[in-house]
N, C-alpha and C positions, 0 to 999 in steps of 0.2 A: 728410570733407565734412559728414556729418550732425552731427558734434560741433560744427563751426563754426556750422552753422545753429542748433542748439540754444543755443549760447552767445550768438549774436546775439538770439535770441528772448528769452532770460532777461534780457539787458541792456535790451532794449526794455521788457519788463515792469517791471523795477526803475525805469527812467526814468519810465514812466507813473505808477507808484505814487508816486514822489517828487513828480511834478508835481501829482498829485491832492491831496497833502497840503501843497503849498507855501503859505507864508505863513499857515498855521493857527496860531492863538495857542495857547500852552501855558504851564505854570507851572514855575518853578524857584525855588531858595532858599526853600523852604517852612520857616517858623519857627512853632513852637508857643509861645504865650504862657504864661508861668508865673503862673497865677491860682489862688486857693484853691478856687474852685467846680469841681466835677466834673460837675455836672448843669446844663447851660445850653443855650440855643437862641436862635434869631433873632439871629444875628450879622450886623452890618452895618458896613462900613468907611466912614469919613468921606470926603466928596468929595475932600479934599486928601490923603488916605491917612495922616494923622498919628495918627488915633485910631480906635478900634473901639468900638461900642456893642453891648451884649448884654443878654439877660434871664436872670436866675438867681435862685435862692432866697437870701434873706438869712438872718441868724441865727435868725429867727423862722419860717422856712419859708414866707415870703411872696415871691411873685415881684416883683422890682424891676428897674428899668433901671439898668445900670452903664455907665460909660465908662472906657476904659483907653487909654493911649498905645500906638501900634503897636509900640513896643519892649518892652512889658510893664510899664512903670512908670506911676505916677500913677493907679492905679485909684480910681474915685470912684462912689459910689451917687447916682443922680439923683432917685429917687422914694422916698416913704416911706409911701404909702397901702396899704391892705389888698387892693386889687383885683388880680385876675390880669391879666397883661400879656403881649402877644406881637405879632408882625408889626411889627417895627421898620422904619423907613425914614428915612434921613438925607438931608435936603435941604441947601441951601447953608449955612444957618445955624440950622436947627432939626431936631429929631428928632421924627418922628411915630410913634405906637404905638397899638395897640388895647387898651382897658381893658375888663375884664369885671367888673361889679359885682354886688352882692347883688340888684339888681333883675333880674338875668338877661339884661341887654342888653349888647351890644358897642358901645363908643363910641370915637371917634378923638380922641386928645389930641395936643398938640404941646408940646414942652419945649425950652428952650435947652440946648446941650451942657454948660453949667456948672450945670445943675439949676434955674435960675430960669425964671419964666414958664410954669409948667406949667398948661395950660388946655385945656378941651374945645374942639375945633375948631368943631363944629357944635352949637348948642343943641338940646335935645330938641324944642322947639316948632317946629323947621323940618324935622322928619322927613317923608319922603314917606309917604303913606298916608291913609286916611280919618280924619277927626276922631273921636276917641273909640275908636280901635282899642285892643283890650286887648293886642295883641302888635305893637308897632311894629317896623319892619324892623331888622335888625342891620347895623351899619357894620363894614366889614372891609377888610383888605388895602390900606392906603394906599401910594402910590408917588409920589415927587416928580418933577416935571419937571426936566430938566437945569439950567435956570436957577434953580431953587428958588423960583419965584414962585407955583407952583400944584401941586396934587397930584390924583391920581385915586384913587378908591376904589370898592368895590362894595357893593351892598346886597342883601338877600334878605328879602322880607316874608313874612307868615304864609301867603300863597298860593304861596310859592316863586317869585314873579316876580323876576327878576334884572335889576338896573340898574347901570350904571357911570356915575359922575359925575366932574366936574372942578370944583375949587373953588380960590379964591385962598388963599394961605398964611395970611391973617387970617380965613378962614371965609366971606368974601363971594363974590359972583359965581358961585354954584353953577349948573352947567349939565349937562344930560343928554348923555352921550357915546354910550352904547349901551344898548339894551334887548333882552332876550332871554327867551324862555320857558324857556331852559335856564340852569342855574346857571353863573356865571362868577366867577372869583376870581384873585388874584395878578397883577394887571396890572403891567406895567413899561414905561417909556418907552424908545424907541430913543435913542441918543446925540444925535441931531439934534432930538428932541422931536416928531417928526412922526407916529410910529406907536406902537402898543402891542402887546406880546405878552402873552398871558394864557392861563389854563386854562379850558376849558369842555367841554361835551359836544357831539359831532356830533348832527345832527338825527335820526339813525336808531339811535344806540347810546348807552347811558349809560356810556361809557368816557372817561376823562379824557385829553384831547388838547390840544396847544398850538395856539393860533390867533393870527393877526396881524391887527390892525385897521388897515387902510390907508385913511384917509379914511372913506368910508362903506361900505367893503367888508370883510367878515369872511372871512379866508382860513385854511383849515385847514392847519396846518404838519406835523403828525405823524399817522400812521395805524396805529401798531403795537398800540393798545389796551392799553398798559401804563400804569399809574398815574403821573401827573406832578404836579409842584408847583413853586412858587417860581422861575419863569423870570426870568433877567436878561439884558440885552443887553450883549455884549462890544464892544470898541472897533472890531473889524473886521466887525461884523455877525453874528458867531457868537452863538448863544443858548445859555446854560448853564442847566441846570435839574436838579431832583431827580427821579430815577426809579429804576427797578429793571432788572436784567439780563433778567428774564423775568416773565411773569404770575405765576409761583409763587414768585419770589424774595422774601425778606423784608428784605434789606439795602439801605438807601438809598445811592445813589451819585450823583455828579455827572456828568451827561452833557452833551454839546454837540451842536448840530446847526447846519448852515448855514442862512442866512436864507431859502433856497428850499426847505427841508425835507429836503435830502439830507445824506449823510455823518454820520449819527448815530453817535456814538462816546463811549467813556468819556473824560471830561475829565481826571480824575486818579484814580489807583488806589493810593495809598500808605497809605491808612487802611482800617480795617475797614468803616466807613461814613462818609458825608459828607452834610451838608445845609446849608441857609441860605447860598447863594452871594451875593457882592456884589462889584462892581468900584468902584474909585475913579473920579472923574469923567474923568480922562485915560486910563483903561483900563489903566494900567501897574501897578496893585496890585490884589490879589484877596484876599478874606477868606472863610472858611467855617468851619463847625463840624466838627471832626474827632472821630470816635468810635472808640475802641479796642475790642478784643474783650471787655473787661470792662464796657463800657457807659459808661466815663468820656468826657466831652466836653471838648475843648480848643478854643481859638480858634487857627486857623491863618491866617497871613498870608504871601503869596507874591508874587514878581515875575511879571509877565506878559511873555512873550517872543513874538516873531513878529509884532509890530505893524509894519505898513508904511504909509506915507503918512498920509492923514487918519484921524482917529478917528471920523468920521461915516459910517455906512454909507449907501450910495445904494440905496434899495429902492423908492421910489415918489415921485411928484410931489405927494403929498397935502400940504396945508398944516396948520400948527398950528390955524388957525381952523376947519378942518373938523371938529375934535373938539368943538366947542362946540354942535353940533346932534345930535339923535338919529341914530344910524347905522342904515342898513338892515341887515336880517338876511340880505341877499343873499350867497350864497357865491361866492367867486372860483373859477375853474377850478382843479382840482388841479394842483400843480406838483411832480411827483415826480422830475424830472431836471434837473440843471443842464447847461449847454453843456459844461463841462469834463468832467463825468461821462460824457456822451454820447460825446464825442470819445475818452475813455479806453476805453470799452467797444467802440467801433467799431475802434479800433486794436488792441486786445487780440484781438478776433475775427479781424482780418486776420492777425495774427501766428500764431494757432493754425491758421487755414486754410492759410497758407503752409507751416507745418511739416508738416501732414498731406499736402499735395500733394507736397512734397519726399520724404517717406517713401515714398509710393506710387510715385513715379517711380523711386526707388532700388530699390524692391522689384521692379518690373516689369523693370528692366534685368537683374536677377539671374535 
């Protein structure tokens, strides 16, 4: 009798676990591209998944932007200047990146995937700040909207005031999206273009956490106080980001979390370290930087499985237009549990209680 009860309990647990992980996206057919560079970063896949852009040292040990086909052929260097480069973002038909020059300032450039049209997106004389400031704000972390018509980026001035702006692809139409007394960086659009996920500090602690900007509301997504960076939005609403397994860990890994902040998990764990995640526009291809135990870095391209239905997550009724005005720093209520997870925990507790009652009854009969 007791063995049957235990068997039923185990079966229910397994079913609930499978239900809790149902439809979660995952990776398969991971392919490492054969490239000559072993020290690279800021990998980003093109919207159509046919190419990958990355930053690496050239033969003169200068950081340059490269593009390579997703099958490992057709490698091409796009830039030739001596400035440092990082934080790539691939829009519909342009690549944005941050350039760090001898003037000590970060500037956003855009370039065509064939290497033509390399130009600074926003001229120096349009920077925010008081006229005559010795230290204008740094521009950083560009991210394209899904339609490729605009991008968002963050600034940090000499007083550490953090602002997030949106600008058209030609550098016009700049508008303030969000302002905070706390630093904010690495913004990324949701697939429907209505919301942003980014990294910032909570109001009470200087610990890097994920936040979602929904219209005018900033909602904290994670609370574990472990360093995070480079979040990207998956096709089903899953958010993939770079983090660590614990506060004391030193190895970067790719983690995933549901859009309500639950179910944090390792997204992939076949490499020693991973960083720089990116999805294709349809969410069916994924690229990242894979790091082996010797510190060598390779570009990894993989298929995304588990996609069901639409590739646009339904998370809020906020409109795209709501991002063109300064957002309030009002915090949304914490959402630490989804309906599915709550049901799972209630049913699991019921199974445990049932088993305990049956054991006690059987014991009393004896």
